[in-house]
DSSP file (Angstrom, degrees, kcal/mol; ACC not computed):
  #  RESIDUE AA STRUCTURE BP1 BP2  ACC     N-H-->O    O-->H-N    N-H-->O    O-->H-N    TCO  KAPPA ALPHA  PHI   PSI    X-CA   Y-CA   Z-CA
    1    1 A X              0   0    0      0, 0.0   145,-0.2     0, 0.0     2,-0.1   0.000 360.0 360.0 360.0 141.1   21.2   -4.4   -0.9
    2    2 A X        -     0   0    0    143,-2.7   142,-0.1     1,-0.1   141,-0.0  -0.422 360.0-142.9 -66.4 140.4   21.1   -0.9    0.5
    3    3 A X        +     0   0    0     -2,-0.1    -1,-0.1   143,-0.1     2,-0.1   0.256  54.9 130.4 -93.8  14.1   22.0   -0.9    4.2
    4    4 A X        -     0   0    0      1,-0.1     2,-0.2   138,-0.1    -2,-0.0  -0.415  53.5-132.5 -64.3 140.2   19.5    1.9    5.2
    5    5 A X    >>  -     0   0    0      1,-0.1     4,-0.7    -2,-0.1     3,-0.7  -0.528  19.1-112.3 -90.6 163.1   17.3    0.9    8.1
    6    6 A X  H >> S+     0   0    0    101,-0.3     4,-1.2     1,-0.2     3,-1.1   0.865 117.5  62.0 -61.5 -35.5   13.6    1.3    8.3
    7    7 A X  H 34 S+     0   0    0      1,-0.3     3,-0.3     2,-0.2    -1,-0.2   0.850 102.3  51.1 -59.1 -33.5   14.1    4.0   11.0
    8    8 A X  H <4 S+     0   0    0     -3,-0.7    -1,-0.3     1,-0.2    -2,-0.2   0.706 117.9  39.4 -71.9 -19.9   16.0    6.1    8.4
    9    9 A X  H << S+     0   0    0     -3,-1.1   130,-4.1    -4,-0.7    -2,-0.2   0.439  79.8 122.7-115.0  -3.8   13.1    5.6    5.9
   10   10 A X  B  <  -A  138   0A   0     -4,-1.2     2,-0.5    -3,-0.3   128,-0.2  -0.297  47.4-149.2 -67.8 152.6    9.9    5.9    7.9
   11   11 A X        -     0   0    0    126,-1.3     2,-0.4   102,-0.2   126,-0.2  -0.974   8.6-143.5-126.7 112.9    7.5    8.6    6.7
   12   12 A X        -     0   0    0     -2,-0.5     2,-0.4   124,-0.1   126,-0.0  -0.644  21.1-176.5 -85.4 129.1    5.3   10.2    9.4
   13   13 A X        -     0   0    0     -2,-0.4     2,-0.1   124,-0.0   124,-0.0  -0.947  21.8-128.2-124.4 144.0    1.7   11.1    8.4
   14   14 A X     >  -     0   0    0     -2,-0.4     4,-2.8     1,-0.1     5,-0.2  -0.380  35.4-104.8 -77.3 168.0   -1.1   12.8   10.2
   15   15 A X  H  > S+     0   0    0      1,-0.2     4,-2.5     2,-0.2     5,-0.2   0.907 123.3  49.9 -60.0 -41.1   -4.6   11.2   10.4
   16   16 A X  H  > S+     0   0    0      2,-0.2     4,-2.1     1,-0.2    -1,-0.2   0.928 112.5  45.7 -64.3 -45.6   -5.8   13.7    7.9
   17   17 A X  H  > S+     0   0    0      1,-0.2     4,-2.7     2,-0.2    -2,-0.2   0.923 114.5  48.5 -62.6 -44.3   -2.9   13.1    5.5
   18   18 A X  H  X S+     0   0    0     -4,-2.8     4,-2.5     2,-0.2    -2,-0.2   0.884 110.8  50.4 -64.3 -39.9   -3.2    9.3    5.8
   19   19 A X  H  X S+     0   0    0     -4,-2.5     4,-1.6    -5,-0.2   101,-1.6   0.895 112.9  46.3 -65.3 -39.7   -7.0    9.4    5.2
   20   20 A X  H  X S+     0   0    0     -4,-2.1     4,-2.2     2,-0.2    -2,-0.2   0.914 114.0  48.2 -68.6 -42.6   -6.5   11.5    2.1
   21   21 A X  H  X S+     0   0    0     -4,-2.7     4,-2.7     1,-0.2    -2,-0.2   0.883 109.0  52.7 -67.0 -37.3   -3.7    9.3    0.8
   22   22 A X  H  X S+     0   0    0     -4,-2.5     4,-2.4     2,-0.2    -1,-0.2   0.891 109.3  49.7 -66.8 -36.1   -5.7    6.1    1.4
   23   23 A X  H  X S+     0   0    0     -4,-1.6     4,-2.3     2,-0.2    -2,-0.2   0.918 112.1  48.3 -65.0 -42.4   -8.6    7.5   -0.6
   24   24 A X  H  X S+     0   0    0     -4,-2.2     4,-2.4     2,-0.2    -2,-0.2   0.902 110.2  52.4 -62.4 -39.7   -6.2    8.4   -3.4
   25   25 A X  H  X S+     0   0    0     -4,-2.7     4,-3.2     2,-0.2     5,-0.2   0.937 109.3  48.9 -62.1 -46.4   -4.7    4.9   -3.2
   26   26 A X  H  X S+     0   0    0     -4,-2.4     4,-2.7     1,-0.2    -1,-0.2   0.915 111.0  49.4 -61.2 -43.0   -8.2    3.3   -3.5
   27   27 A X  H  X S+     0   0    0     -4,-2.3     4,-0.8     2,-0.2    -1,-0.2   0.911 114.0  46.9 -62.0 -40.8   -9.0    5.5   -6.5
   28   28 A X  H >X S+     0   0    0     -4,-2.4     3,-0.8     2,-0.2     4,-0.6   0.953 114.4  46.0 -62.6 -51.2   -5.7    4.6   -8.1
   29   29 A X  H >< S+     0   0    0     -4,-3.2     3,-0.6     1,-0.2    10,-0.2   0.871 115.4  45.8 -62.8 -38.9   -6.1    0.8   -7.4
   30   30 A X  H 3< S+     0   0    0     -4,-2.7    -1,-0.2    -5,-0.2    -2,-0.2   0.583 101.0  69.5 -83.1  -9.3   -9.7    0.7   -8.6
   31   31 A X  H << S+     0   0    0     -4,-0.8     2,-0.2    -3,-0.8    -1,-0.2   0.701  78.5  94.0 -80.9 -18.7   -9.0    2.7  -11.8
   32   32 A X  S << S-     0   0    0     -4,-0.6     5,-0.1    -3,-0.6     2,-0.0  -0.519  79.7-118.4 -79.9 136.9   -6.9    0.0  -13.5
   33   33 A X    >>  -     0   0    0     -2,-0.2     3,-2.2     1,-0.1     4,-0.6  -0.386  35.6-104.2 -65.3 153.8   -8.6   -2.4  -15.9
   34   34 A X  G >4 S+     0   0    0      1,-0.3     3,-1.0     2,-0.2     6,-0.1   0.847 120.4  54.8 -49.4 -42.7   -8.4   -6.0  -14.8
   35   35 A X  G 34 S+     0   0    0      1,-0.2    -1,-0.3     6,-0.0    -2,-0.0   0.650 118.7  34.2 -71.4 -13.9   -5.7   -6.9  -17.3
   36   36 A X  G <4 S+     0   0    0     -3,-2.2    -1,-0.2     5,-0.0     2,-0.2   0.242  84.0 139.2-120.0  10.0   -3.4   -4.1  -16.0
   37   37 A X    <X  -     0   0    0     -3,-1.0     4,-1.5    -4,-0.6     9,-0.2  -0.383  43.2-156.2 -65.3 121.6   -4.4   -4.1  -12.3
   38   38 A X  T  4 S+     0   0    0     -2,-0.2    -1,-0.2     1,-0.2    21,-0.1   0.805  96.3  55.5 -63.4 -27.8   -1.4   -3.7   -9.9
   39   39 A X  T  4 S+     0   0    0    -10,-0.2    23,-0.4     1,-0.2    -1,-0.2   0.897 111.9  40.5 -73.7 -40.1   -3.5   -5.5   -7.2
   40   40 A X  T  4 S+     0   0    0     21,-0.1    -1,-0.2    -6,-0.1    -2,-0.2   0.705  92.4 108.4 -78.0 -19.7   -4.1   -8.6   -9.4
   41   41 A X     <  -     0   0    0     -4,-1.5    -5,-0.0     1,-0.1    -6,-0.0  -0.371  47.9-171.8 -61.7 127.7   -0.5   -8.5  -10.7
   42   42 A X  S    S+     0   0    0     -2,-0.1    25,-0.8     1,-0.1    -1,-0.1   0.507  80.2  38.7 -98.6  -6.8    1.6  -11.3   -9.2
   43   43 A X  S    S-     0   0    0     25,-0.1    26,-2.9    23,-0.1    -1,-0.1   0.645 106.2-106.7-118.0 -20.8    5.0  -10.2  -10.6
   44   44 A X  S >  S+     0   0    0     24,-0.3     3,-1.8    -6,-0.1     4,-0.3   0.380  78.2 129.7 101.8  -0.5    5.2   -6.4  -10.4
   45   45 A X  T 3  S+     0   0    0      1,-0.3     3,-0.3     2,-0.1    -7,-0.1   0.828  78.1  38.7 -55.1 -35.6    4.8   -5.9  -14.1
   46   46 A X  T >  S+     0   0    0      1,-0.2     3,-1.8    -9,-0.2    -1,-0.3   0.144  78.8 114.2-105.1  19.5    2.0   -3.4  -13.6
   47   47 A X  T <  S+     0   0    0     -3,-1.8    -1,-0.2     1,-0.3    10,-0.1   0.802  73.9  57.9 -60.0 -29.5    3.4   -1.5  -10.6
   48   48 A X  T >  S+     0   0    0     -3,-0.3     3,-1.3    -4,-0.3    -1,-0.3   0.389  72.0 142.9 -84.1   4.9    3.8    1.6  -12.7
   49   49 A X  T <  S-     0   0    0     -3,-1.8   -17,-0.1     1,-0.3   -11,-0.1  -0.264  84.8 -35.9 -53.4 113.6    0.1    1.9  -13.6
   50   50 A X  T 3  S-     0   0    0      1,-0.2    -1,-0.3    -2,-0.1     2,-0.1   0.794  82.2-170.4  40.5  49.0   -0.8    5.6  -13.6
   51   51 A X    <   -     0   0    0     -3,-1.3    -1,-0.2     1,-0.1     5,-0.1  -0.422  23.5-112.7 -67.2 140.0    1.4    6.5  -10.7
   52   52 A X        -     0   0    0      1,-0.1     3,-0.2    -2,-0.1    -1,-0.1  -0.270  19.2-122.8 -67.9 163.8    0.9   10.0   -9.3
   53   53 A X  S    S+     0   0    0      1,-0.2    -1,-0.1     3,-0.1     3,-0.1   0.682 104.7  51.0 -81.4 -18.6    3.8   12.5   -9.7
   54   54 A X  S    S+     0   0    0      1,-0.1    23,-0.6    22,-0.1     2,-0.3   0.561 119.8   2.1-101.8  -8.8    4.2   13.3   -6.0
   55   55 A X  E     -b   77   0A   0     -3,-0.2     2,-0.4    21,-0.2    23,-0.2  -0.941  68.2-112.2-160.1 178.7    4.4    9.8   -4.5
   56   56 A X  E     -b   78   0A   0     21,-2.5    23,-2.4    -2,-0.3     2,-0.4  -0.988  22.5-151.5-128.2 124.9    4.5    6.1   -5.4
   57   57 A X  E     -b   79   0A   0     -2,-0.4     2,-0.4    21,-0.2    23,-0.2  -0.759   2.6-156.9 -92.3 138.6    1.8    3.6   -4.6
   58   58 A X  E     -b   80   0A   0     21,-1.9    23,-0.5    -2,-0.4     2,-0.1  -0.937  26.0-117.8-107.8 141.5    2.5   -0.1   -4.0
   59   59 A X        -     0   0    0     -2,-0.4     2,-0.1   -21,-0.1   -20,-0.0  -0.409  16.6-144.7 -78.8 149.7   -0.4   -2.4   -4.5
   60   60 A X        -     0   0    0     -2,-0.1     2,-0.3     1,-0.1    -1,-0.1  -0.047  23.9-120.1 -84.5-160.3   -2.0   -4.6   -1.9
   61   61 A X        -     0   0    0     -2,-0.1   -21,-0.1   -21,-0.0     3,-0.1  -0.867  15.8-116.5-137.2 172.1   -3.4   -8.1   -2.8
   62   62 A X  S    S-     0   0    0      1,-0.4     2,-0.1   -23,-0.4    97,-0.1   0.105  83.8 -71.2 -95.3  20.5   -6.7   -9.9   -2.6
   63   63 A X  S    S+     0   0    0      1,-0.2    -1,-0.4    95,-0.1    97,-0.3  -0.212  92.1  60.6 111.8 160.4   -5.0  -12.3   -0.2
   64   64 A X  E    S-f  160   0B   0     95,-2.7    97,-2.2    -3,-0.1     2,-0.4  -0.356  89.4 -30.3  87.0-165.8   -2.4  -15.0   -0.2
   65   65 A X  E     +f  161   0B   0     95,-0.2     2,-0.3    -2,-0.1    97,-0.2  -0.769  57.5 169.0 -97.2 131.3    1.3  -15.0   -1.1
   66   66 A X  E     -f  162   0B   0     95,-2.0    97,-2.3    -2,-0.4     2,-0.4  -0.998  16.3-165.7-139.7 140.1    2.6  -12.6   -3.8
   67   67 A X  E     +f  163   0B   0    -25,-0.8     2,-0.3    -2,-0.3    97,-0.2  -0.988  17.8 179.1-128.1 122.4    6.2  -11.8   -4.8
   68   68 A X  E     -f  164   0B   0     95,-3.0    97,-2.8    -2,-0.4     2,-0.4  -0.894  17.9-158.0-125.3 151.1    6.7   -8.7   -7.0
   69   69 A X  E     +f  165   0B   0    -26,-2.9     2,-0.3    -2,-0.3   -22,-0.2  -0.996  29.1 145.8-125.4 132.1    9.7   -6.9   -8.5
   70   70 A X  E     -f  166   0B   0     95,-2.1    97,-2.2    -2,-0.4     2,-0.3  -0.995  43.1-112.4-160.5 161.6    9.6   -3.3   -9.5
   71   71 A X  E     -f  167   0B   0     -2,-0.3     2,-0.4    95,-0.2    97,-0.2  -0.749  26.8-168.3 -92.8 143.8   11.4    0.0   -9.8
   72   72 A X  E     -f  168   0B   0     95,-2.0    97,-2.3    -2,-0.3     2,-0.1  -0.987  26.9-110.5-129.2 143.5   10.5    2.9   -7.7
   73   73 A X  E >   -f  169   0B   0     -2,-0.4     3,-0.9    95,-0.2    68,-0.4  -0.446  15.5-137.4 -73.2 146.7   11.8    6.5   -8.2
   74   74 A X  T 3  S+     0   0    0     95,-1.7    96,-0.1     1,-0.2    -1,-0.1   0.593  97.3  63.6 -77.6 -11.5   14.2    7.9   -5.7
   75   75 A X  T 3  S+     0   0    0     94,-0.3     2,-0.4    65,-0.1    -1,-0.2   0.292  95.0  65.9 -98.8  11.3   12.4   11.3   -5.6
   76   76 A X  S <  S-     0   0    0     -3,-0.9    65,-0.5    65,-0.1   -21,-0.2  -0.984  77.0-120.6-134.4 142.4    9.1   10.2   -4.2
   77   77 A X  E     -b   55   0A   0    -23,-0.6   -21,-2.5    -2,-0.4     2,-0.4  -0.381  31.4-127.1 -70.2 161.8    7.8    8.7   -0.9
   78   78 A X  E     -bC  56 138A   0     60,-2.8    60,-2.8   -23,-0.2     2,-0.4  -0.928  22.8-171.7-115.6 135.5    6.1    5.3   -1.1
   79   79 A X  E     +bC  57 137A   0    -23,-2.4   -21,-1.9    -2,-0.4     2,-0.3  -0.991  15.0 156.7-130.3 135.0    2.7    4.5    0.4
   80   80 A X  E     -bC  58 136A   0     56,-2.2    56,-2.4    -2,-0.4     2,-0.3  -0.998  37.0-111.0-157.1 153.4    1.1    1.1    0.6
   81   81 A X  E     - C   0 135A   0    -23,-0.5    54,-0.3    -2,-0.3     3,-0.1  -0.624  13.4-173.0 -84.8 146.9   -1.5   -1.0    2.5
   82   82 A X  E    S-     0   0A   0     52,-3.5     2,-0.3     1,-0.4    53,-0.2   0.729  87.2  -7.4 -96.9 -41.0   -0.6   -3.8    4.9
   83   83 A X  E    S+ C   0 134A   0     51,-1.5    51,-3.1    20,-0.1    -1,-0.4  -0.909  84.6 156.0-154.8 125.1   -4.2   -4.8    5.3
   84   84 A X  E     - C   0 133A   0     -2,-0.3     2,-0.3    49,-0.3    49,-0.2  -0.965  21.0-165.5-151.9 166.7   -7.2   -2.8    3.9
   85   85 A X  E     - C   0 132A   0     47,-2.6    47,-2.5    -2,-0.3     2,-0.3  -0.989   6.7-156.7-152.0 146.4  -10.8   -2.9    2.7
   86   86 A X  E     - C   0 131A   0     -2,-0.3     2,-0.3    45,-0.2    45,-0.3  -0.888  14.5-176.1-122.3 159.3  -13.1   -0.6    0.8
   87   87 A X  E     - C   0 130A   0     43,-2.3    43,-2.5    -2,-0.3     2,-0.4  -0.966  34.3 -93.4-150.8 160.2  -16.9   -0.6    0.9
   88   88 A X  E >>  - C   0 129A   0     -2,-0.3     4,-1.4    41,-0.2     3,-1.0  -0.662  28.4-144.4 -79.4 129.7  -19.9    1.1   -0.8
   89   89 A X  T 34 S+     0   0    0     39,-2.5    40,-0.2    -2,-0.4    -1,-0.1   0.774  98.3  60.7 -69.0 -25.6  -21.0    4.2    1.2
   90   90 A X  T 34 S+     0   0    0     38,-0.6    -1,-0.3     1,-0.2     3,-0.2   0.740 106.0  49.1 -74.0 -17.8  -24.6    3.7    0.5
   91   91 A X  T <4 S+     0   0    0     -3,-1.0     2,-0.3     1,-0.3    -2,-0.2   0.843 129.6   3.2 -82.8 -37.1  -24.4    0.3    2.2
   92   92 A X     <  -     0   0    0     -4,-1.4    -1,-0.3     1,-0.1     4,-0.1  -0.971  42.4-169.6-154.1 132.5  -22.7    1.7    5.3
   93   93 A X  S    S+     0   0    0     -2,-0.3     2,-0.4    -3,-0.2    -1,-0.1   0.627  78.6  82.2 -91.0 -17.8  -21.6    5.1    6.6
   94   94 A X  S    S-     0   0    0      1,-0.1    36,-0.1    -5,-0.1     0, 0.0  -0.734  98.0-100.8 -86.5 132.5  -19.6    3.4    9.4
   95   95 A X        -     0   0    0     -2,-0.4     2,-0.4     1,-0.1    -2,-0.1  -0.252  29.4-129.9 -56.7 133.2  -16.2    2.3    8.3
   96   96 A X        +     0   0    0     -4,-0.1     2,-0.3   -11,-0.1   -11,-0.2  -0.719  38.7 175.3 -78.4 130.2  -15.9   -1.4    7.6
   97   97 A X        -     0   0    0     -2,-0.4     2,-0.3   -13,-0.1   -13,-0.1  -0.801  25.4-123.3-131.8 172.4  -12.9   -2.8    9.4
   98   98 A X        -     0   0    0     -2,-0.3     2,-1.0   -15,-0.1   -13,-0.0  -0.867  23.6-118.9-112.9 151.0  -11.1   -6.1   10.1
   99   99 A X        -     0   0    0     -2,-0.3    56,-2.7     2,-0.0     2,-0.4  -0.834  43.1-144.8 -83.2 104.9  -10.3   -7.7   13.4
  100  100 A X  E     +G  154   0B   0     -2,-1.0    54,-0.3    54,-0.2     3,-0.1  -0.597  31.8 173.5 -84.4 125.8   -6.6   -7.7   12.9
  101  101 A X  E    S+     0   0B   0     52,-2.4     2,-0.3    -2,-0.4    53,-0.2   0.759  75.4   5.7 -93.3 -33.7   -4.6  -10.7   14.3
  102  102 A X  E     +G  153   0B   0     51,-2.0    51,-2.4     2,-0.0    -1,-0.4  -0.988  57.0 170.2-153.1 139.0   -1.2   -9.6   12.7
  103  103 A X  E     +G  152   0B   0     -2,-0.3     2,-0.3    49,-0.2    49,-0.2  -0.843  19.3 151.3-153.3 115.1    0.0   -6.6   10.7
  104  104 A X  E     -G  151   0B   0     47,-2.7    47,-2.6    -2,-0.3     2,-0.3  -0.992  19.6-174.6-145.3 148.0    3.7   -6.2   10.0
  105  105 A X  E     -G  150   0B   0      7,-0.4     7,-3.0    -2,-0.3     2,-0.4  -0.986   8.5-170.3-143.8 139.7    6.0   -4.6    7.4
  106  106 A X  E     -GH 149 111B   0     43,-2.5    43,-2.7    -2,-0.3     2,-0.6  -0.990  12.8-157.7-132.7 136.0    9.7   -4.7    7.1
  107  107 A X  E >  S-GH 148 110B   0      3,-2.7     3,-1.9    -2,-0.4  -101,-0.3  -0.965  88.7 -19.0-112.5 116.8   12.2   -2.9    4.9
  108  108 A X  T 3  S-     0   0    0     39,-3.2    -1,-0.2    -2,-0.6    40,-0.1   0.864 130.3 -52.9  51.8  38.6   15.5   -4.8    4.6
  109  109 A X  T 3  S+     0   0    0     38,-0.4     2,-0.4     1,-0.2    -1,-0.3   0.291 114.4 114.7  86.0  -9.5   14.5   -6.7    7.7
  110  110 A X  E <  S-H  107   0B   0     -3,-1.9    -3,-2.7     1,-0.1    -1,-0.2  -0.801  71.5-110.7 -96.9 134.5   13.8   -3.7    9.9
  111  111 A X  E     -H  106   0B   0     -2,-0.4     2,-0.3    -5,-0.2    -5,-0.3  -0.324  26.2-144.5 -66.0 142.1   10.2   -3.1   11.1
  112  112 A X        -     0   0    0     -7,-3.0    -7,-0.4  -103,-0.0     2,-0.2  -0.805  23.8-107.7-100.2 145.5    8.3   -0.1    9.7
  113  113 A X        -     0   0    0     -2,-0.3    24,-0.4    24,-0.2     2,-0.3  -0.533  36.9-152.8 -69.7 139.5    5.8    1.9   11.8
  114  114 A X        -     0   0    0     -2,-0.2     2,-0.4    22,-0.1    22,-0.2  -0.836   8.8-163.8-114.0 151.9    2.2    1.2   10.7
  115  115 A X  E     -D  135   0A   0     20,-2.4    20,-3.5    -2,-0.3     2,-0.5  -0.986  18.6-129.9-135.6 145.9   -0.9    3.4   11.0
  116  116 A X  E     +D  134   0A   0     -2,-0.4     2,-0.4    18,-0.2    18,-0.2  -0.841  33.6 178.7 -92.9 126.7   -4.6    2.8   10.9
  117  117 A X  E     -D  133   0A   0     16,-2.5    16,-1.6    -2,-0.5     2,-0.5  -0.983  24.4-148.2-130.3 141.6   -6.3    5.3    8.5
  118  118 A X  E     -D  132   0A   0     -2,-0.4    14,-0.3    14,-0.2   -95,-0.1  -0.949  32.9-120.8-103.8 124.9   -9.9    5.7    7.4
  119  119 A X        -     0   0    0     12,-2.5    12,-0.5    -2,-0.5   -99,-0.2  -0.334  22.4-112.7 -65.5 141.0  -10.1    6.9    3.9
  120  120 A X        -     0   0    0   -101,-1.6    -1,-0.1  -104,-0.1     9,-0.1  -0.466  55.1 -81.5 -62.1 146.2  -11.9   10.2    3.2
  121  121 A X        +     0   0    0     -2,-0.1     2,-0.3     9,-0.1     9,-0.2  -0.245  64.0 176.5 -53.5 139.7  -15.1    9.4    1.2
  122  122 A X  E     -E  129   0A   0      7,-2.1     7,-3.6    -3,-0.1     2,-0.4  -0.935  28.1-120.1-144.1 163.7  -14.3    9.0   -2.4
  123  123 A X  E     +E  128   0A   0     -2,-0.3     2,-0.3     5,-0.2     5,-0.2  -0.902  31.7 163.4-108.8 135.6  -15.9    8.1   -5.7
  124  124 A X  E >  S+E  127   0A   0      3,-2.1     3,-1.2    -2,-0.4    -2,-0.0  -0.965  70.7   3.4-149.3 137.3  -14.9    5.2   -7.9
  125  125 A X  T 3  S-     0   0    0     -2,-0.3     3,-0.1     1,-0.3    -1,-0.1   0.896 129.6 -61.9  52.4  43.6  -16.8    3.5  -10.7
  126  126 A X  T 3  S+     0   0    0      1,-0.2     2,-0.4    -3,-0.0    -1,-0.3   0.720 116.0 111.6  59.6  25.3  -19.5    6.2  -10.3
  127  127 A X  E <  S-E  124   0A   0     -3,-1.2    -3,-2.1   -38,-0.0     2,-0.3  -0.991  71.6-119.8-132.4 133.6  -20.1    5.0   -6.7
  128  128 A X  E     +E  123   0A   0     -2,-0.4   -39,-2.5    -5,-0.2   -38,-0.6  -0.550  43.8 178.2 -71.4 135.2  -19.5    6.7   -3.4
  129  129 A X  E     -EC 122  88A   0     -7,-3.6    -7,-2.1   -41,-0.3     2,-0.3  -0.859  22.4-157.0-134.9 165.3  -17.1    4.6   -1.3
  130  130 A X  E     - C   0  87A   0    -43,-2.5   -43,-2.3    -2,-0.3     2,-0.3  -0.872  12.5-163.4-133.4 169.6  -15.2    4.5    1.9
  131  131 A X  E     - C   0  86A   0    -12,-0.5   -12,-2.5    -2,-0.3     2,-0.3  -0.995   9.7-170.8-155.8 156.3  -12.1    2.6    3.0
  132  132 A X  E     +DC 118  85A   0    -47,-2.5   -47,-2.6    -2,-0.3     2,-0.3  -0.971  22.5 138.3-142.2 152.7  -10.2    1.5    6.1
  133  133 A X  E     -DC 117  84A   0    -16,-1.6   -16,-2.5    -2,-0.3     2,-0.5  -0.981  51.8 -98.6-178.9 171.9   -6.8    0.0    6.5
  134  134 A X  E     -DC 116  83A   0    -51,-3.1   -52,-3.5    -2,-0.3   -51,-1.5  -0.955  53.1-178.3-102.8 122.7   -3.4   -0.5    8.2
  135  135 A X  E     -DC 115  81A   0    -20,-3.5   -20,-2.4    -2,-0.5     2,-0.3  -0.780  20.4-160.0-127.0 161.7   -0.9    1.5    6.1
  136  136 A X  E     - C   0  80A   0    -56,-2.4   -56,-2.2    -2,-0.3     2,-0.4  -0.985   4.3-159.5-140.1 153.4    2.8    2.3    5.9
  137  137 A X  E     - C   0  79A   0    -24,-0.4  -126,-1.3    -2,-0.3     2,-0.4  -0.984   2.5-159.0-132.2 145.1    4.8    5.0    4.3
  138  138 A X  E     -AC  10  78A   0    -60,-2.8   -60,-2.8    -2,-0.4  -128,-0.2  -0.988  21.9-123.5-124.0 131.2    8.4    5.1    3.3
  139  139 A X        -     0   0    0   -130,-4.1   -63,-0.1    -2,-0.4  -128,-0.1  -0.236  59.2 -63.0 -61.6 160.0   10.4    8.3    2.7
  140  140 A X        -     0   0    0    -65,-0.1     2,-0.2     1,-0.1   -63,-0.2  -0.192  63.2-126.6 -49.4 135.0   12.1    8.6   -0.7
  141  141 A X        -     0   0    0    -65,-0.5   -65,-0.1   -68,-0.4     2,-0.1  -0.570  12.1-119.2 -87.4 146.1   14.7    5.8   -1.0
  142  142 A X        -     0   0    0     -2,-0.2    26,-0.2     1,-0.1  -140,-0.1  -0.460  53.8 -76.6 -71.6 155.5   18.3    6.3   -1.9
  143  143 A X  S    S+     0   0    0     -2,-0.1     2,-0.3    24,-0.1    26,-0.2  -0.281  92.4  74.4 -55.1 138.0   19.3    4.5   -5.1
  144  144 A X  E    S- I   0 168B   0     24,-1.9    24,-2.9    -3,-0.1     2,-0.4  -0.936  81.2 -54.2 150.5-171.7   19.8    0.8   -4.4
  145  145 A X  E     + I   0 167B   0     -2,-0.3  -143,-2.7    22,-0.2     2,-0.3  -0.839  47.0 178.9-106.6 138.7   18.0   -2.5   -3.8
  146  146 A X  E     - I   0 166B   0     20,-2.8    20,-2.3    -2,-0.4     2,-0.5  -0.960  21.8-145.8-137.2 152.5   15.5   -3.1   -1.1
  147  147 A X  E     - I   0 165B   0     -2,-0.3   -39,-3.2    18,-0.2     2,-0.5  -0.987  15.3-168.7-120.3 121.5   13.3   -5.9    0.2
  148  148 A X  E     -GI 107 164B   0     16,-2.9    16,-3.1    -2,-0.5     2,-0.5  -0.946   3.9-167.6-109.8 120.8    9.9   -4.9    1.5
  149  149 A X  E     -GI 106 163B   0    -43,-2.7   -43,-2.5    -2,-0.5     2,-0.5  -0.936   3.4-172.1-112.5 131.5    8.0   -7.7    3.3
  150  150 A X  E     +GI 105 162B   0     12,-3.1    12,-2.8    -2,-0.5     2,-0.4  -0.987   8.5 172.1-124.4 122.5    4.3   -7.3    4.2
  151  151 A X  E     +GI 104 161B   0    -47,-2.6   -47,-2.7    -2,-0.5     2,-0.3  -0.994   9.4 149.1-135.9 128.0    2.6   -9.8    6.4
  152  152 A X  E     +GI 103 160B   0      8,-2.2     8,-2.7    -2,-0.4     2,-0.3  -0.993  14.0 178.4-154.5 155.9   -0.9   -9.5    7.9
  153  153 A X  E     -GI 102 159B   0    -51,-2.4   -52,-2.4    -2,-0.3   -51,-2.0  -0.987  18.7-135.1-154.9 157.5   -3.9  -11.6    8.9
  154  154 A X  E >   -G  100   0B   0      4,-2.6     3,-1.5    -2,-0.3   -54,-0.2  -0.721  30.8-114.2-107.3 162.5   -7.4  -11.2   10.4
  155  155 A X  T 3  S+     0   0    0    -56,-2.7   -55,-0.1    -2,-0.3    -1,-0.1   0.742 116.7  63.4 -67.6 -20.4   -8.9  -13.3   13.2
  156  156 A X  T 3  S-     0   0    0    -57,-0.4    -1,-0.3     2,-0.1   -56,-0.1   0.561 123.9-101.0 -79.1  -8.8  -11.4  -14.5   10.5
  157  157 A X  S <  S+     0   0    0     -3,-1.5     2,-0.2     1,-0.4    -2,-0.1   0.377  75.3 137.0 107.7  -4.3   -8.5  -16.2    8.5
  158  158 A X        +     0   0    0    -95,-0.1    -4,-2.6     2,-0.0    -1,-0.4  -0.554  31.4 175.9 -71.5 140.6   -7.9  -13.7    5.7
  159  159 A X  E     - I   0 153B   0     -6,-0.2   -95,-2.7    -2,-0.2     2,-0.4  -0.993  23.9-161.9-148.4 155.0   -4.1  -13.3    5.2
  160  160 A X  E     +fI  64 152B   0     -8,-2.7    -8,-2.2    -2,-0.3     2,-0.3  -0.990   6.9 178.6-133.7 144.4   -1.5  -11.6    3.0
  161  161 A X  E     +fI  65 151B   0    -97,-2.2   -95,-2.0    -2,-0.4     2,-0.4  -0.785  19.8 169.9-145.1  95.2    2.2  -12.3    2.6
  162  162 A X  E     -fI  66 150B   0    -12,-2.8   -12,-3.1    -2,-0.3     2,-0.5  -0.907  16.8-168.5-117.4 135.0    3.7  -10.0    0.1
  163  163 A X  E     -fI  67 149B   0    -97,-2.3   -95,-3.0    -2,-0.4     2,-0.5  -0.988   4.9-166.0-121.1 126.0    7.4   -9.5   -0.8
  164  164 A X  E     -fI  68 148B   0    -16,-3.1   -16,-2.9    -2,-0.5     2,-0.8  -0.946  10.0-157.0-107.5 128.7    8.5   -6.6   -2.9
  165  165 A X  E     -fI  69 147B   0    -97,-2.8   -95,-2.1    -2,-0.5     2,-0.4  -0.919  26.1-164.3 -99.5 104.8   12.0   -6.5   -4.4
  166  166 A X  E     -fI  70 146B   0    -20,-2.3   -20,-2.8    -2,-0.8     2,-0.6  -0.759  19.7-164.1-100.5 134.2   12.4   -2.8   -5.0
  167  167 A X  E     -fI  71 145B   0    -97,-2.2   -95,-2.0    -2,-0.4     2,-0.6  -0.942  14.8-153.3-113.0 106.5   15.0   -1.2   -7.1
  168  168 A X  E     +fI  72 144B   0    -24,-2.9   -24,-1.9    -2,-0.6     2,-0.3  -0.711  26.4 170.3 -84.6 120.7   15.2    2.5   -6.3
  169  169 A X  E     -f   73   0B   0    -97,-2.3   -95,-1.7    -2,-0.6     2,-0.6  -0.933  42.7-112.8-132.8 152.3   16.4    4.4   -9.3
  170  170 A X              0   0    0     -2,-0.3   -97,-0.1   -97,-0.2   -28,-0.0  -0.764 360.0 360.0 -78.1 120.7   16.8    8.0  -10.5
  171  171 A X              0   0    0     -2,-0.6    -1,-0.1     0, 0.0   -98,-0.1   0.446 360.0 360.0 -94.3 360.0   14.3    8.1  -13.3
């Protein structure tokens, strides 16, 4: 396993950048057909679904425990949700949020800084949408093996416990 600490790998984003990236992430996540969905994927098999050229998205989950294995390129930062939600803009112009009880992410056991971002309004499936979430970003990783752990829960009882076994490779 690579011995880089999370402090070496954190990626600082402004509110504007994070809002734009979270909207891009939602469009990416919602674009996949059900059988290729990185979010529904329990193994990491579909992690590469239509990845953008300038960064690498990791999928969230619809709750519960998931363990995934995937390769990530060493030349791109990684962006992912710890806890997030999207909503139809015609239903609400005010961001839908969660009452967060816990939100944590660790890279090789070291905590990553998390940020709350509200997605810029975006269109998916011909519908205007909005999004909110707790997000993390990782600077491009050096070649090697990494373990990313994501743990979050709401006061209402929704929870996620995701482990990614990442292999950072020169593609």
